[in-house]
Residue, then its C-alpha position, 0 to 999 in steps of 0.5 A: m397404573n402408577k409410575l413404576n407399574i407397581n413394584h415391577t422389576n426388569p429381568n436381568l440382561s447380564h447373561l446375554q454376554e455369556i452367549d458365545d456368538k452374537p445373541t439373537i433378537g426377535i422383533d415383531l413388525d406391526g405395532v413395534i416397528s410399523s405404525t400399523r394400527r394407526q394406518f388401519l384406524k385411518e382407513i376405517e374412518y375413511r371407509y365408514s365416514i366415522n370418527l374413532n376418537n377412542g381408537a379401536r375400542s369404538v370400532q365395534s359399536k360404530t361399524g358392527k365389526s371387530f377391529g381384527t375383522l376389519i383389518e383382515e377385510i381391508a388387507k385382503d382387499d388391497t395389501s398395498i395399504y401396508q406400503d403407506i404405513k409410517p415406521i415407529r419413530g426410533a426403530s431405524e436408529a435402534t436396529n442399526k445400533l443393535k446390529e453391531y451386537y445382535n442378529i435380528k429376526i423379524i417375526t411377524h404374524r402379518v404373513n400368517s397362514d391363518w388369514l391369507d392364502k399362499p400367493m397373498r402371503k408371498e406378496l405381503k412378505k415381499q412388500s414387507i421386506d421392501w418396506l423395511n429396507n425403504h425405511n432403513i430398518y436393519f434385519d438379518e432374517f425375515v422369518y417366513p412362515t411365522p408359526q402361531n406360537k412365535s416362541n418356537v422361532y429361536a431368539d434370546v430376546y423378543i420384542d412385541d406389543r402383545k401380551q400372549n406373545i411375550e408370555n409364550f417367550v418368557n415361559n421358555d426362559k427367554i427375555g420378553i420385552m413388552y413394547l408399550r403402546p396406548h392399547n396394551l397398558e392394561s395387559i402387561p405381563w409381570e415377567s416382561w422387561l419394560a423401558s419405563t421401569e428401566i428409566d423410572e418413567d410413567i408407562i403412559y409417557i413411555s407408550n407415547n414416546e416411541e423414540i425414547q422407548w426404542n432408545t432405552i431398549a437399544n441402549s439397555l440391550i447393548e450395555p451388557l455386551s459393550d463392556 
């Protein structure tokens, strides 16, 4: 990947000012607001007495189980692991700036029915809302339950760190902002909006600078609505 992600051009955001009411932003929770991946990697290292220097890529070879399988096992064992996760730096400041211009929905598969029964989903929903409030993350609505295809939830803009979720959204002619993380730099949808392109910075640099990325996203979304 080169500095500008090889001729990538961000979708235009100016049409957002044409929406009669406040536009709506959908924001993923894990990996975009919450440093979930980091916390689960630490827990896996502790449980298996291993060192995961290469992150989730080495989980399968060292444990015999996929990263997704281990997340499911750990969460079902004790959902309170989510309470100890640190927020992504800059998320609180960004959501509290955006709230003046947007309605904000948290759209997360954390409470999806594919892997948790109803009582656990309810408990995890409550824990997640408490966590957001405790870390001063502003939101107007916590979507529950979240459909498998997140683009079925209404939003004008969507922020996620997973390629398929962004692709589903842009295929519905909406703005999909790819939140860059070290684990997703090889799977960036061409039609997504990137903070790195907005400020002409290397995507690796942006993926490791959470505050800069969130600040860039917030300022860029506010600009067309503040004229």
